[in-house]
C-alpha positions as CSV (number, residue, x, y, z in Angstrom):
1,M,6.8,14.8,26.4
2,N,10.1,15.3,25.0
3,H,13.0,12.9,26.0
4,E,16.7,12.8,25.7
5,V,17.7,9.4,24.7
6,R,21.5,8.4,25.0
7,A,22.9,6.2,22.3
8,D,25.2,3.6,23.3
9,D,28.2,5.8,22.4
10,G,26.8,8.7,24.4
11,C,25.2,10.7,21.5
12,R,22.1,12.6,22.7
13,L,18.8,11.9,20.5
14,W,15.8,13.8,20.8
15,A,12.8,11.7,21.0
16,A,9.1,12.5,22.0
17,E,6.2,10.6,23.4
18,L,2.5,10.9,22.8
19,G,-0.6,8.8,23.8
20,E,-1.2,5.7,25.3
21,G,-1.7,2.0,24.1
22,E,0.1,-0.2,21.9
23,P,3.4,1.5,20.9
24,L,4.4,2.8,17.5
25,I,8.0,3.9,16.7
26,L,8.1,6.3,13.9
27,C,11.5,6.7,11.6
28,H,11.8,9.7,9.6
29,G,13.1,10.2,6.0
30,G,16.4,11.5,4.7
31,P,19.0,10.7,5.6
32,G,20.1,14.0,7.2
33,L,16.4,15.3,7.7
34,W,14.2,15.3,10.9
35,D,11.1,14.1,12.2
36,M,8.1,15.6,10.4
37,F,5.6,13.3,12.0
38,D,3.8,15.9,14.5
39,G,0.4,16.0,12.9
40,L,0.3,12.2,12.2
41,A,1.3,11.5,15.7
42,A,-1.3,13.8,17.3
43,E,-4.0,12.2,15.3
44,L,-2.5,8.6,16.2
45,A,-2.2,9.6,19.8
46,G,-5.9,9.1,20.9
47,R,-5.4,5.2,20.0
48,M,-1.8,4.1,20.4
49,R,1.5,5.4,22.1
50,V,3.6,7.1,19.6
51,I,7.1,7.5,19.7
52,R,9.0,10.1,17.5
53,W,12.9,10.6,17.4
54,D,15.4,12.5,15.4
55,Q,18.2,10.4,13.9
56,R,21.6,11.1,14.9
57,G,22.9,14.5,13.7
58,C,19.7,15.5,12.5
59,G,17.0,18.1,13.6
60,R,17.0,18.2,17.6
61,S,19.4,15.6,18.1
62,E,23.3,16.1,18.8
63,R,25.0,17.0,15.6
64,R,27.7,14.5,15.4
65,G,28.5,11.4,13.7
66,P,29.6,8.7,12.8
67,Y,27.1,8.3,10.1
68,S,26.1,4.8,8.8
69,L,23.0,2.3,8.4
70,E,24.6,0.1,11.4
71,R,24.9,3.1,13.5
72,T,21.4,4.3,13.0
73,L,20.0,0.9,13.6
74,R,21.9,0.8,16.8
75,D,20.3,4.2,17.8
76,L,16.8,3.1,16.9
77,D,17.4,0.2,19.3
78,A,18.5,2.7,21.8
79,V,15.4,4.7,21.4
80,R,13.4,1.3,22.1
81,R,15.0,0.6,25.0
82,H,14.7,4.0,26.4
83,F,11.0,3.6,26.2
84,H,11.2,0.1,27.6
85,L,9.5,-1.3,24.5
86,A,9.8,-5.1,24.0
87,R,7.9,-5.6,20.6
88,P,6.8,-2.2,19.0
89,A,5.5,-1.4,15.6
90,V,7.8,0.4,13.6
91,L,6.7,2.8,10.8
92,G,9.3,4.3,8.5
93,H,9.0,6.7,5.7
94,S,11.1,6.9,2.6
95,W,14.6,6.4,3.6
96,G,13.0,5.7,7.1
97,A,11.2,2.8,5.7
98,Q,14.6,1.3,4.4
99,L,15.8,1.7,8.0
100,A,12.8,0.1,9.5
101,L,13.0,-2.8,7.3
102,R,16.5,-3.4,8.3
103,Y,15.7,-3.3,11.6
104,A,13.1,-5.8,11.4
105,L,15.4,-8.1,9.2
106,E,18.3,-7.6,11.9
107,H,15.9,-8.0,14.9
108,P,12.7,-9.7,13.9
109,D,12.0,-10.5,17.6
110,R,11.9,-6.8,18.5
111,V,9.4,-5.6,15.8
112,R,5.4,-6.5,16.5
113,R,4.5,-5.1,13.1
114,L,6.4,-3.2,10.3
115,V,4.9,-0.2,8.2
116,Y,7.0,0.6,5.3
117,V,5.7,3.9,3.7
118,S,6.9,5.2,0.4
119,G,10.2,3.4,0.4
120,T,12.2,2.9,-2.6
121,G,12.6,-1.0,-2.5
122,L,15.5,-3.6,-2.5
123,G,17.5,-2.3,-5.3
124,R,18.8,1.2,-7.0
125,D,17.4,1.1,-10.3
126,W,14.9,3.5,-9.7
127,H,17.2,6.8,-9.7
128,L,16.9,7.7,-13.3
129,A,13.5,7.4,-13.5
130,Y,12.9,9.6,-10.4
131,E,15.2,12.2,-11.8
132,R,13.2,12.5,-15.0
133,N,10.0,12.6,-12.9
134,L,11.2,15.1,-10.5
135,A,12.3,17.4,-13.5
136,A,9.1,17.0,-15.2
137,R,7.0,17.8,-12.0
138,L,9.4,20.7,-11.0
139,G,8.5,22.5,-14.5
140,P,9.3,26.4,-14.4
141,E,10.8,25.9,-11.0
142,L,13.7,23.6,-12.4
143,A,16.0,26.4,-13.5
144,R,16.0,27.9,-9.9
145,V,16.4,24.3,-8.4
146,A,19.5,24.0,-10.7
147,E,20.9,27.5,-9.7
148,L,20.6,26.9,-6.1
149,S,22.0,23.6,-6.3
150,G,25.1,24.5,-8.2
151,R,26.5,27.2,-5.5
152,E,27.0,27.8,-1.8
153,R,23.8,28.9,-0.3
154,T,22.5,30.9,2.7
155,E,20.3,29.1,5.3
156,D,17.5,30.9,3.8
157,E,18.4,29.7,0.4
158,D,18.9,25.9,1.7
159,R,15.3,26.1,3.1
160,E,14.1,27.7,-0.3
161,L,15.7,24.9,-2.2
162,A,14.2,22.1,0.0
163,V,10.6,23.6,-0.4
164,L,11.1,23.6,-4.3
165,Q,12.4,20.0,-4.2
166,W,9.8,18.8,-1.7
167,S,6.9,20.5,-3.5
168,A,7.5,17.8,-6.5
169,D,6.7,15.1,-3.8
170,F,3.2,15.9,-4.0
171,A,0.6,14.9,-6.7
172,D,-1.7,17.9,-6.7
173,P,0.1,21.2,-7.7
174,A,-2.6,23.3,-6.0
175,G,-1.6,22.2,-2.4
176,A,2.2,21.0,-3.2
177,R,3.8,24.2,-1.9
178,R,1.7,24.3,1.2
179,H,2.5,21.0,2.2
180,A,6.3,21.4,1.5
181,E,6.3,24.5,3.7
182,R,4.7,22.6,6.4
183,M,7.5,20.1,6.1
184,A,10.1,22.7,6.5
185,T,8.4,24.4,9.4
186,P,10.2,24.4,11.8
187,W,13.6,24.4,9.9
188,F,16.2,22.7,11.5
189,G,18.6,22.6,8.5
190,I,19.8,19.4,6.5
191,N,22.7,17.5,7.6
192,Y,24.7,17.1,3.9
193,E,27.4,15.2,5.8
194,C,25.1,12.4,7.1
195,N,23.0,12.4,3.8
196,A,26.2,12.2,1.6
197,T,27.8,9.5,4.0
198,I,24.8,7.0,4.2
199,N,23.8,7.5,0.5
200,A,27.4,6.7,-0.4
201,E,27.4,3.6,1.7
202,D,24.0,2.7,0.3
203,R,25.4,2.8,-3.4
204,T,28.4,0.7,-2.7
205,A,27.5,-1.8,0.2
206,T,24.1,-1.7,1.7
207,W,21.3,-2.6,-0.7
208,H,22.4,-5.8,-2.7
209,E,19.1,-6.6,-4.0
210,P,19.4,-10.5,-4.4
211,R,20.8,-11.0,-0.8
212,L,18.1,-8.6,0.7
213,V,15.1,-10.6,-1.5
214,E,16.4,-13.7,0.0
215,A,16.7,-12.2,3.6
216,C,12.9,-10.7,3.1
217,R,11.6,-14.2,2.1
218,G,12.6,-15.2,5.7
219,L,11.1,-12.3,7.4
220,T,7.8,-13.4,9.4
221,V,7.2,-9.7,10.7
222,P,3.5,-8.7,9.5
223,T,4.4,-5.9,7.2
224,L,2.1,-3.3,5.5
225,I,3.3,-1.2,2.4
226,V,1.7,1.9,1.8
227,D,2.6,3.7,-1.5
228,G,1.3,6.7,-3.2
229,A,0.4,6.0,-6.9
230,K,1.9,9.4,-8.0
231,D,5.2,9.1,-6.0
232,I,7.8,10.4,-8.4
233,R,10.0,7.4,-7.4
234,P,8.6,4.8,-9.2
235,R,6.7,2.1,-7.4
236,R,7.9,-0.8,-9.4
237,A,10.9,-0.5,-7.3
238,V,8.8,-1.9,-4.4
239,D,7.6,-4.8,-6.3
240,S,10.4,-7.2,-5.4
241,L,10.0,-6.4,-1.8
242,H,6.2,-7.1,-2.1
243,Q,6.9,-10.5,-3.9
244,A,9.7,-11.3,-1.1
245,L,7.7,-10.9,2.1
246,P,5.9,-13.9,3.1
247,A,3.2,-11.9,5.8
248,V,2.5,-8.4,3.6
249,T,-0.3,-6.3,2.8
250,R,0.3,-3.6,0.2
251,V,-2.2,-0.4,0.0
252,V,-1.7,1.9,-2.8
253,L,-3.5,5.3,-2.5
254,P,-4.3,6.5,-6.2
255,D,-4.2,10.3,-5.6
256,A,-1.2,10.7,-3.1
257,G,2.5,11.0,-3.9
258,H,5.5,10.6,-1.6
259,V,3.9,12.0,1.6
260,P,0.7,10.2,1.8
261,W,-0.5,11.5,5.3
262,L,-0.1,14.9,4.1
263,E,-2.0,14.4,0.8
264,A,-4.5,11.6,1.7
265,P,-4.7,12.0,5.5
266,Q,-8.2,10.3,6.0
267,R,-7.4,7.3,3.9
268,F,-4.0,6.9,5.3
269,H,-5.0,7.1,8.9
270,S,-7.7,4.6,8.1
271,V,-5.3,2.2,6.4
272,L,-2.8,2.5,9.3
273,T,-5.0,2.2,12.3
274,G,-7.0,-0.6,10.8
275,Y,-3.8,-2.6,10.5
276,L,-1.9,-1.8,13.5
277,L,-4.9,-1.9,15.6
278,G,-6.6,-5.1,14.2
279,P,-5.8,-8.9,14.9
280,V,-2.2,-10.1,14.1
């Protein structure tokens, strides 16, 4: 069932609800992308109540700002309140993992459990290694990515560029293009303004690692970190987060990249449901 959630400034946010049981809110990656959890939500819906949503300006939500971490945190809380959830579990992927973590730090009384999937940790020193790994995994497609990235693009070319870049997020080259095409279908168009604004905020103000390490040491919300060992974003960047959290479980999936529910679906589903439905 689709819902229209109203943020506290009136912005319309798309959301969808599926299943019954313990509630779980899913936070997609980006910033500037949209919810791509449809398959995962359908699998989980037999055992829990799953809430999906598109962040402000993205996908099926109203395309307007302002864009910031603080604004997105308030929108996430609007989603929680719309569905009358006291303490849901919250799962975030990639940028969404950072969003979910910050929501738990801001509102630990509103999060029952936190699931941090393929996040990038508490600092920003992973970027150079990521760029090198991206270039290596793109291989012969690197020239096309550089050509598309350096000029104005049509909508079809925007989608082509995204599919090429997302293909590098998968460990197995045989299935990478198929998985990336699935992520890009349906295609809603990337909100580059949202992406640039939040990433600029991230670089200058948001992720000061020493302060965040200290904050994480006081976070008592039970947390599951799930990594793909072959993610091109170096997993060492998550080590400080893992070490700082007092109530944490970490699972590394050896044959998965950045999107483990597509590349290792059975193992990911088993890990996730075992954690979310097990004893606190």
